[in-house]
LUMPANU-810996 format. One line per field, with one value per residue (C-alpha): residue number from 0; z negated, y, x negated. Coordinates in nm, 2 decimals. Layout:
// residues N
k = [NUM:...]
w = [Z:...]
v = [Y:...]
u = [X:...]
END
This chain:
// residues 329
k = [0:1:2:3:4:5:6:7:8:9:10:11:12:13:14:15:16:17:18:19:20:21:22:23:24:25:26:27:28:29:30:31:32:33:34:35:36:37:38:39:40:41:42:43:44:45:46:47:48:49:50:51:52:53:54:55:56:57:58:59:60:61:62:63:64:65:66:67:68:69:70:71:72:73:74:75:76:77:78:79:80:81:82:83:84:85:86:87:88:89:90:91:92:93:94:95:96:97:98:99:100:101:102:103:104:105:106:107:108:109:110:111:112:113:114:115:116:117:118:119:120:121:122:123:124:125:126:127:128:129:130:131:132:133:134:135:136:137:138:139:140:141:142:143:144:145:146:147:148:149:150:151:152:153:154:155:156:157:158:159:160:161:162:163:164:165:166:167:168:169:170:171:172:173:174:175:176:177:178:179:180:181:182:183:184:185:186:187:188:189:190:191:192:193:194:195:196:197:198:199:200:201:202:203:204:205:206:207:208:209:210:211:212:213:214:215:216:217:218:219:220:221:222:223:224:225:226:227:228:229:230:231:232:233:234:235:236:237:238:239:240:241:242:243:244:245:246:247:248:249:250:251:252:253:254:255:256:257:258:259:260:261:262:263:264:265:266:267:268:269:270:271:272:273:274:275:276:277:278:279:280:281:282:283:284:285:286:287:288:289:290:291:292:293:294:295:296:297:298:299:300:301:302:303:304:305:306:307:308:309:310:311:312:313:314:315:316:317:318:319:320:321:322:323:324:325:326:327:328]
w = [0.16:0.39:0.36:0.59:0.36:0.05:0.18:0.29:-0.05:-0.21:-0.01:-0.02:-0.41:-0.45:-0.38:-0.64:-0.90:-0.97:-0.76:-1.10:-1.33:-1.03:-1.05:-1.46:-1.43:-1.13:-1.36:-1.66:-1.72:-1.67:-1.99:-2.32:-2.58:-2.98:-3.22:-3.39:-3.07:-3.08:-2.77:-2.54:-2.30:-1.93:-1.71:-1.37:-1.06:-0.70:-0.56:-0.37:-0.28:-0.44:-0.64:-0.82:-0.86:-1.04:-1.22:-1.40:-1.48:-1.65:-1.89:-1.95:-1.95:-2.35:-2.40:-2.08:-2.15:-2.09:-1.76:-1.60:-1.37:-1.13:-1.08:-0.71:-0.46:-0.19:0.06:0.35:0.67:0.82:0.57:0.63:0.28:0.06:-0.13:0.10:0.07:0.04:-0.30:-0.42:-0.31:-0.53:-0.85:-0.84:-0.82:-1.10:-1.30:-1.39:-1.42:-1.25:-0.98:-0.79:-0.86:-0.72:-0.68:-0.44:-0.34:-0.42:-0.04:0.27:0.39:0.46:0.08:0.00:0.05:-0.09:0.28:0.44:0.14:0.24:0.61:0.49:0.29:0.56:0.79:0.51:0.48:0.13:0.27:0.39:0.02:-0.21:-0.28:-0.43:-0.71:-0.61:-0.97:-0.92:-0.67:-0.92:-1.05:-1.35:-1.73:-1.98:-2.22:-2.51:-2.48:-2.81:-2.87:-2.51:-2.36:-2.19:-2.17:-2.46:-2.21:-1.89:-1.63:-1.51:-1.29:-1.47:-1.38:-1.56:-1.89:-1.77:-1.79:-2.10:-1.99:-1.72:-1.51:-1.32:-1.02:-0.85:-0.55:-0.70:-0.45:-0.42:-0.42:-0.25:-0.62:-0.89:-0.75:-0.78:-0.83:-1.09:-1.32:-1.51:-1.17:-1.07:-1.38:-1.43:-1.09:-1.00:-1.27:-1.27:-1.08:-0.71:-0.77:-1.13:-1.32:-1.05:-1.05:-1.43:-1.36:-1.05:-1.11:-1.52:-1.47:-1.44:-1.24:-0.89:-0.77:-0.88:-0.65:-0.83:-0.73:-0.74:-1.03:-0.95:-1.14:-1.54:-1.61:-1.34:-1.52:-1.87:-1.69:-1.56:-1.93:-2.09:-1.85:-1.85:-2.22:-2.23:-2.01:-2.23:-2.56:-2.39:-2.34:-2.68:-2.54:-2.36:-2.04:-1.84:-1.60:-1.27:-1.05:-0.70:-0.61:-0.22:0.09:-0.15:0.05:-0.08:0.02:-0.14:-0.01:0.05:0.35:0.55:0.89:0.83:0.54:0.61:0.66:0.33:0.32:0.01:0.00:-0.14:-0.54:-0.65:-0.93:-1.29:-1.56:-1.91:-2.15:-2.20:-1.96:-2.04:-2.05:-1.70:-1.53:-1.71:-1.59:-1.24:-1.22:-1.40:-1.10:-0.85:-0.99:-0.96:-0.60:-0.37:-0.33:0.05:-0.01:-0.33:-0.17:-0.02:-0.33:-0.58:-0.43:-0.42:-0.80:-0.92:-0.67:-0.84:-1.19:-1.16:-1.47:-1.69:-1.65:-1.89:-2.15:-2.12:-2.21:-2.50:-2.63:-2.62:-2.80:-2.53:-2.52:-2.55:-2.31:-2.50:-2.35:-2.28:-1.91:-1.88:-1.56:-1.44:-1.16]
v = [-9.17:-9.37:-9.72:-9.88:-9.72:-9.80:-10.18:-10.14:-9.99:-10.30:-10.54:-10.39:-10.33:-10.71:-10.73:-10.54:-10.65:-10.95:-11.24:-11.33:-11.40:-11.56:-11.83:-11.88:-11.87:-12.12:-12.45:-12.27:-12.31:-12.03:-12.02:-11.97:-12.05:-11.99:-12.22:-11.91:-11.79:-11.79:-12.01:-11.80:-11.93:-11.92:-12.03:-12.18:-12.29:-12.40:-12.25:-11.99:-11.78:-11.49:-11.77:-11.89:-11.55:-11.47:-11.80:-11.73:-11.35:-11.48:-11.67:-11.35:-11.06:-11.03:-10.74:-10.54:-10.27:-9.92:-9.74:-10.00:-9.97:-10.26:-10.22:-10.35:-10.32:-10.20:-10.25:-10.08:-10.04:-10.41:-10.59:-10.97:-11.12:-10.87:-11.02:-11.05:-10.77:-11.00:-11.12:-10.76:-10.65:-10.98:-10.86:-10.51:-10.61:-10.83:-10.56:-10.27:-9.92:-10.03:-9.86:-10.01:-9.76:-9.70:-9.45:-9.32:-9.45:-9.27:-9.39:-9.21:-9.51:-9.52:-9.46:-9.14:-8.88:-8.92:-8.82:-9.09:-9.32:-9.26:-9.39:-9.70:-9.76:-9.73:-9.96:-10.21:-10.23:-10.10:-9.79:-10.01:-10.12:-9.88:-9.52:-9.62:-9.38:-9.26:-9.19:-8.96:-8.73:-8.46:-8.48:-8.67:-8.68:-8.83:-9.11:-9.23:-9.55:-9.68:-9.82:-9.86:-9.99:-9.65:-9.45:-9.23:-9.15:-9.25:-9.02:-9.20:-9.07:-8.85:-9.04:-9.33:-9.15:-9.14:-9.53:-9.75:-10.11:-10.24:-10.52:-10.64:-10.81:-10.90:-11.07:-11.27:-11.26:-11.18:-10.85:-10.61:-10.50:-10.68:-11.02:-11.11:-10.90:-10.99:-10.84:-10.67:-10.51:-10.44:-10.15:-10.11:-9.94:-9.94:-9.72:-9.47:-9.15:-9.16:-8.86:-8.83:-9.19:-9.40:-9.19:-9.29:-9.63:-9.66:-9.38:-9.34:-8.99:-8.78:-8.48:-8.46:-8.27:-8.50:-8.71:-9.02:-9.39:-9.67:-9.87:-10.29:-10.57:-10.62:-10.25:-10.21:-10.50:-10.33:-10.02:-10.18:-10.35:-10.01:-9.88:-10.17:-10.14:-9.78:-9.89:-10.19:-10.00:-9.70:-9.97:-10.11:-10.46:-10.40:-10.54:-10.90:-11.02:-11.20:-11.36:-11.49:-11.74:-11.70:-11.59:-11.55:-11.39:-11.31:-10.95:-10.75:-10.58:-10.28:-10.41:-10.41:-10.60:-10.67:-10.87:-11.19:-11.50:-11.72:-12.05:-12.17:-12.34:-12.17:-12.26:-12.11:-11.84:-11.78:-11.53:-11.44:-11.17:-11.22:-11.03:-11.23:-11.58:-11.52:-11.41:-11.69:-11.96:-11.82:-11.86:-12.19:-12.31:-12.17:-12.30:-12.67:-12.65:-12.90:-12.77:-12.69:-12.50:-12.28:-12.21:-11.82:-11.71:-11.86:-11.69:-11.37:-11.38:-11.48:-11.24:-10.96:-11.08:-11.09:-11.35:-11.06:-10.91:-11.20:-11.11:-10.75:-10.82:-11.09:-10.80:-10.55:-10.81:-10.80:-11.16:-11.49:-11.73:-12.02:-12.12:-12.38:-12.42:-12.48:-12.58:-12.44:-12.66]
u = [4.64:4.84:4.94:4.70:4.38:4.57:4.54:4.19:4.07:4.27:4.06:3.75:3.73:3.76:3.43:3.33:3.59:3.72:3.51:3.31:3.62:3.77:3.53:3.60:3.96:3.95:3.92:4.14:4.51:4.71:4.88:4.70:4.97:4.89:5.08:5.23:5.40:5.78:5.92:6.13:6.41:6.36:6.62:6.56:6.76:6.65:6.96:6.80:7.12:7.34:7.54:7.21:7.11:7.45:7.42:7.11:7.24:7.50:7.23:7.06:7.27:7.33:7.16:7.28:7.54:7.60:7.50:7.27:6.95:6.88:6.51:6.46:6.12:6.34:6.04:5.90:6.08:6.19:5.97:6.05:5.97:6.21:6.52:6.81:7.03:7.34:7.18:7.12:7.49:7.62:7.44:7.52:7.87:7.86:7.76:7.99:7.83:7.53:7.28:6.99:6.70:6.37:6.05:5.85:5.51:5.17:5.04:5.17:5.40:5.73:5.87:5.62:5.90:6.23:6.36:6.17:6.25:6.61:6.54:6.35:6.67:6.88:6.68:6.65:7.05:7.09:7.33:7.55:7.67:7.51:7.36:7.01:6.89:6.55:6.44:6.18:6.37:6.41:6.06:5.87:5.89:5.64:5.74:5.50:5.26:5.21:4.89:4.79:4.48:4.40:4.73:4.88:5.21:5.33:5.54:5.84:6.09:6.33:6.65:6.54:6.64:7.00:7.03:7.11:6.99:6.77:6.81:6.47:6.52:6.18:6.05:5.76:5.46:5.10:4.98:4.67:4.56:4.76:4.69:5.07:5.38:5.59:5.85:5.60:5.47:5.82:5.85:5.47:5.44:5.81:5.92:5.64:5.66:5.56:5.26:5.18:5.31:5.16:4.81:4.81:4.84:4.62:4.37:4.39:4.47:4.78:4.56:4.75:4.45:4.19:3.97:3.97:3.91:4.16:4.14:4.08:4.03:4.11:4.13:4.44:4.59:4.57:4.68:4.98:5.06:5.06:5.29:5.55:5.52:5.62:5.95:6.04:5.99:6.20:6.48:6.44:6.52:6.82:6.64:6.63:6.43:6.51:6.21:6.29:6.02:6.10:5.87:5.56:5.30:4.99:5.07:5.34:5.65:5.47:5.26:5.58:5.59:5.21:5.26:5.10:5.33:5.39:5.18:5.37:5.69:5.99:6.07:6.35:6.45:6.37:6.53:6.49:6.49:6.11:5.91:5.60:5.79:5.94:5.59:5.39:5.68:5.67:5.26:5.27:5.52:5.29:5.01:5.18:5.21:4.97:4.63:4.67:4.98:4.87:4.51:4.60:4.82:4.56:4.25:4.47:4.57:4.23:3.98:4.21:4.18:4.55:4.61:4.50:4.84:4.97:4.67:4.80:5.12:5.02:4.79:5.07:5.31:5.56:5.70:5.54:5.38:5.53:5.86:6.12:6.25:6.61:6.74:7.08:7.22]
END
C-alpha cells in the first residue's frame, strides 16, 4: 500500500467507524477527571521558537539521563508543517549524548525503506546538523505489553533498546486514522517497527504475509494505547513529552505536501513528564479555539473517535487527565 492508498483507506473507513460516536462526543467535555486522580504539572509557553522549546525542556528534563533518544516525526519530503529543523537542532544540542530517532513506515511513501527514508531526511534538512538513527534499520524486536487491550507484545525498532531515556518531541496536529497526533501517537506508531510493529498496531497482526484490514475507530486507539504503554514501560519513567501546537493541519505530517492548510491559529508549546496530561492539555487548548477555527480539526478528531486515545491511556494508568497548567514566560 502506498501513501495515497493509505490516506484513501483512512478517509473511506470513517463512514464505517467513528461517525456515530462523534455525535455523542460533540457535546461532551474532552476531559473526564476523577477526584482520585493525581494532578500532574503541564508547562506552557506562547513562545513558538527554539528558545521556547528549551525553556520548557528545562522544566521536564529531571528524569532524562544516559543515552537519550529524541523521538521526532521527521515527515515526508518537503512537508510544510513539520517542526522547524532549527528547533530540532537546538533541542539536540541542549541534551548531552542524544540522538534523533525514527522508524520506517508501513505505507509505501518517502520513508518506506531505510534508503528512501535517508533521502527524505536530507530533503527535510536533517543531514545538515545530525545523523538520524532509523531504529528499525537492522530489524525489529519484541517488547512486552502488560495487560494490553489487544496486544501481548509489540515489535519496536531494535535500536530503541540502545537508549536509556526518551524525549518525545511532537508536532501536535490532526491525523487521518488517529483523529489527532500527539505524544501518544508519536511513540505508539513512531517506535513500532516499520513492517511488523506497525502491522501489530494498524492491523492487530504480526504476520507480514497476512492480507489484513487497517483498523479504525476505538479499537485503533486501544491498539495505539497498548503500543505506547509498551514503550513507556520499557523506559520506566525516564521520559518527557513536548507538544508543539503550531500549523495544526487536519492531516498528519505523513501526508507531506498534500496536507491540508491549517484553519486554526497557532497556540504554543506544552511539556510534561506525564504523557496523558500533556495530550489532554493539548486537546483542551485546541477545544477552546473559536468554533470557526476549531470546526475542521474537531471534525477530524471526533469522526475517528480520536478522543478515545485519552481513555486508552487512562485505562492503562499511563498518567493523569487532571493537571495544573503553569505558564512559562
